[in-house]
Structure formats: C-alpha cells, structure tokens
C-alpha positions in Angstrom: 125.7 67.6 77.6 125.1 65.6 74.4 123.4 67.2 71.5 120.1 65.2 71.9 119.8 66.3 75.5 120.5 69.9 74.5 117.8 69.9 71.9 115.3 68.3 74.4 115.8 71.3 76.7 114.7 73.9 74.1 111.9 74.5 71.6 110.8 76.3 68.5 109.9 80.0 68.6 108.5 81.8 65.6 109.9 85.2 64.9 109.6 87.2 61.6 108.1 84.3 59.9 110.8 81.8 60.8 111.0 79.1 63.4 114.2 79.4 65.6 115.4 76.8 68.1 115.7 78.6 71.5 116.7 77.6 75.0 116.2 79.5 78.2 118.2 78.4 81.3 118.3 79.9 84.7 117.0 83.2 86.2 118.5 86.5 86.9 120.5 88.9 84.7 119.8 88.3 81.0 122.6 87.2 78.8 122.3 86.1 75.1 124.8 83.7 73.6 125.5 83.7 69.8 127.2 80.8 68.1 129.5 80.7 65.1 129.7 79.1 61.7 129.0 76.3 60.8 127.6 74.8 64.0 124.9 75.7 66.5 124.0 76.9 70.0 125.1 73.5 71.3 128.7 74.9 71.2 127.7 76.6 74.5 126.5 73.4 76.3 129.5 73.4 78.7 129.2 77.1 79.3 125.6 77.5 80.2 125.6 75.7 83.6 128.4 78.0 84.9 126.5 81.1 83.8 123.3 79.8 85.4 125.2 79.2 88.6 126.5 82.8 88.4 122.9 84.1 88.4 122.2 84.6 84.8 119.1 84.0 82.7 120.7 82.5 79.6 119.2 82.7 76.2 120.7 80.5 73.5 119.4 80.2 69.9 120.3 78.6 66.6 120.7 81.4 64.1 118.7 81.1 60.8 120.2 78.4 58.6 121.9 76.7 61.6 121.2 73.7 63.8 117.5 73.1 64.5 116.4 76.5 63.2 114.7 77.0 59.9 117.0 76.4 56.9 115.4 78.1 53.9 117.2 76.8 50.8 117.1 79.7 48.2 117.7 82.4 50.7 120.0 85.4 50.8 121.4 85.0 54.3 122.8 88.2 55.9 124.2 89.4 59.2 121.6 92.2 59.2 118.7 89.7 59.0 120.3 87.6 61.8 120.4 90.8 63.9 116.8 91.4 63.1 115.8 88.0 64.3 117.8 88.3 67.5 116.0 91.6 68.3 112.7 90.1 67.4 113.4 87.2 69.8 114.3 89.6 72.6 111.0 91.4 72.1 109.2 88.0 72.1 110.9 86.9 75.3 110.4 90.4 76.9 114.2 90.9 77.2 115.1 94.6 77.3 118.7 95.2 78.4 120.9 92.1 78.0 124.5 91.1 78.2 125.9 89.5 75.0 128.4 86.7 74.3 129.3 85.9 70.8 131.7 83.6 68.9 132.9 83.6 65.2 130.0 84.3 62.9 128.1 85.5 66.0 130.6 88.4 66.6 129.5 90.0 63.3 125.9 89.8 64.5 127.0 91.3 67.8 128.8 94.1 66.1 125.6 94.9 64.1 123.5 94.8 67.3 126.0 97.2 69.0 125.8 99.5 66.0 122.0 99.6 66.3 121.6 100.1 70.0 124.7 99.7 72.1 122.8 101.0 75.2 120.7 97.9 75.2 123.8 95.7 75.6 125.1 96.1 79.1 128.2 93.9 78.8 129.8 92.2 75.8 132.2 89.2 75.6 133.6 88.1 72.3 135.4 84.9 71.3 137.6 84.3 68.2 135.9 86.0 65.3 136.6 88.3 62.3 136.2 91.6 64.1 138.6 93.2 61.5 138.1 91.7 58.0 141.7 92.5 57.0 142.9 90.2 59.8 140.4 87.4 59.0 142.2 84.3 57.5 139.7 81.8 56.3 141.0 78.3 55.9 141.3 76.8 52.4 138.0 74.8 52.8 136.1 78.0 53.6 137.6 79.8 50.6 136.6 76.9 48.4 133.0 76.8 49.8 132.9 80.6 49.2 133.9 80.1 45.5 132.1 79.0 42.4 132.8 75.3 43.3 131.2 75.9 46.7 127.8 74.3 46.0 129.4 71.2 44.6 131.8 70.9 47.5 129.0 71.4 50.0 127.0 68.5 48.5 130.1 66.3 48.8 130.7 67.2 52.5 130.3 64.3 54.9 131.1 63.8 58.5 134.7 62.6 57.8 135.5 65.7 55.7 133.7 68.0 58.2 135.7 66.6 61.1 139.0 66.8 59.3 138.3 70.5 58.5 137.2 71.2 62.1 140.4 69.7 63.5 142.3 72.1 61.4 141.2 75.0 63.5 141.4 73.3 66.8 144.5 73.2 68.9 143.6 71.2 72.0 142.3 67.6 71.7 138.5 67.4 71.5 136.6 64.1 72.1 135.2 62.4 69.0 131.7 62.5 70.4 131.8 66.3 70.6 132.9 66.5 67.0 130.1 64.1 66.1 127.5 66.3 67.8 128.8 69.3 66.0 128.4 67.5 62.7 124.9 66.3 63.7 123.9 70.0 64.2 125.2 70.9 60.8 123.8 68.0 59.0 120.2 68.4 60.3 118.0 68.8 57.2 121.2 68.6 55.0 122.3 72.0 56.4 125.9 71.4 55.2 124.6 72.3 51.7 123.8 75.8 52.9 127.5 76.6 53.7 128.1 78.6 50.5 125.1 80.8 51.2 125.9 81.3 54.9 129.6 82.1 54.1 128.4 85.3 52.4 128.9 86.8 55.8 132.5 87.2 54.8 131.3 89.7 52.1 129.1 91.4 54.7 132.1 92.0 56.9 133.9 93.9 54.1 130.8 95.8 53.0 129.9 96.9 56.5 133.5 97.1 58.0 133.4 100.8 58.9 130.1 100.5 60.7 131.0 97.3 62.6 134.5 98.4 63.5 133.2 101.7 64.8 130.5 99.8 66.9 133.2 97.7 68.5 135.7 100.5 69.1 133.2 103.0 70.5 131.2 100.6 72.7 131.2 102.0 76.2 130.1 99.0 78.2 132.4 96.5 79.9 134.2 94.3 77.3 135.8 90.9 77.5 137.8 89.0 74.9 138.2 85.3 75.4 140.7 84.4 72.6 142.3 81.2 71.5 145.8 82.3 70.3 146.5 79.2 68.2 143.5 79.7 66.0 144.7 80.0 62.3 141.6 82.0 61.4 141.4 84.7 64.1 144.1 83.9 66.6 147.1 85.6 68.1 147.6 87.9 65.1 144.4 89.7 66.1 145.3 90.4 69.7 147.8 93.3 69.2 145.1 95.3 67.4 142.5 94.5 70.0 144.8 95.5 72.8 145.7 98.7 71.0 142.2 99.7 70.1 140.5 98.5 73.3 143.2 98.9 76.0 140.8 98.9 78.9 139.1 95.7 77.9 139.7 92.4 79.8 141.5 89.7 78.0 141.5 85.9 78.8 143.9 84.0 76.5 143.9 80.2 77.3 147.3 79.0 76.1 147.3 76.3 73.4 143.7 77.0 72.4 142.4 77.3 68.9 139.2 78.6 67.3 136.7 77.2 69.8 137.8 78.3 73.4 134.4 77.3 74.8 134.9 73.7 73.5 138.7 73.3 73.7 139.1 75.0 77.1 135.5 74.8 78.6 136.4 75.3 82.2 138.7 78.3 81.6 136.3 79.9 79.2 133.2 79.4 81.3 135.0 80.6 84.4 136.1 83.8 82.7 132.6 84.4 81.3 130.9 83.8 84.6 133.2 86.1 86.5 132.8 88.8 83.9 129.0 88.6 83.6 128.5 88.4 87.4 130.6 91.5 88.1 128.7 94.5 89.5 
C-alpha cells in the first residue's frame, strides 16, 4: 500500500494535547504496532492485512514527531512521553489488554510500557532494536546527527542523502517507491529537521537501561523476536544475548535481512507475526 493510501485510511486523534495519526484495521484481538526511527506507521503497511486476516484489531500510530503526527519544534522528545501517549491512546480507544509489536525506536517505548504494566500486554513481538544499549551500533550518520553538528546536517538532509543512509542498513533490495514513501513520511512538515531531537532516545536507553532490560528479561508473556541478522545496527550480534537471556522465546531470523524485516522480508515477517499473535 502506497503512503497516500495509508494516510487516507487513518485520521487524527488528540491525546495529551497533541494530535497523533492513528489507524484502526480489523476486529478481534487488539494488537498495537510501534514503528521505528526515523519513519512512521507506514512501515507496517504490508504487515497489517495479514494480522487482520489472523483475527486482530490492529492499531497503528505515528509517534510524536514522526509521520503525520504533531511535530513540535522546540520539544524535549523522550521515550517516557511516547509511552504516555500510547497509554493515553489506548484509554481513548478503550483498549485494555493488548498485544504489542515494536521495531527499532519502538522497542524502547515497548520496554517502558512493559516496565509500567506488563500484565496489560498479553503478547510481545520485537524487531531489530537497541534492547541492550551496549550492543547498539548506530551508523555514522546517526552519530553525526546526534552530535553538535546534528542540527546543521539535518537541515541539509534531502531525499538522496536519506535514501543512501537507509540503504546502508538494508540488506535485501527494496523498491525505490518504498524508499520514496519512507522519505515522504519523514519530510512531512520538514520532519527531517527533528532528527537530532528525536535521537535523544539513545541517551534515554543508557539512562534507563536497568529498568528497560529488567522489563524485557522479566516479562512473563509469550515473546517473539523477528530479527534481521544482517542489520549493522542491531543485527546478528544481538541474538546470542537474547537467546541466553530469553531461552524460551520464539525466534524468526529471515536470512539476508537487515534492519527492516517488515519491509525487506514482508511475507516472512507478516507470517511469523500473524502465527504468533493468533496462537491461543
């Protein structure tokens, strides 16, 4: 599904004083999908139909500062605030218990949600993300955007530079139109300029590492990892620790896949998620 069609299927919901872009698809068991940096909920466009077919009520949203959601300029973005907004959205939509799927930036939001009330989250599936900050390997562009030159570099970012950076974390070929849609979501209201502020999540991961690692390792619900092993940021080097710390979790590792399994291997990823979320 192209980006314009994805947006047409959703709308704006105001929570905690901010307007967030939200979609609701299907009916049945609630599941919430959280996207990563720097893109949007459209990353899940190929996944959602499979989850709907598996009997899920799928909630997707653009987190604050991303996609079609509000993008306040002089704002201190934090993972804790993103978790606040997700909880407020659940209350607004009258979602009590829910399953949770998260990727990249979204895995930190998921870890904070698990730390707050793990009993509310009945099943959890996580895709390539910095679950352990000491294993997180940001690419050079992220390091620069997170540095003092970040604001200048963000202003100079265009589609060509964005696409080149994105291809650096992908392993399988991805069509040009998909990358264009990803850029469109980022560039809405010049959102690329927010990258240095949004990247403060890397600091959040270190500050709250004990809390978030504990929430992951002590979570008692069913747990699935869908992991692209060729991801230079959070790839195969993370798997040994996950297998050691969560030996009873389920693992799906699509070969030759990088940082975005749901985009690089859409059928394998959606199939694994649908089977996991539909399990009794």
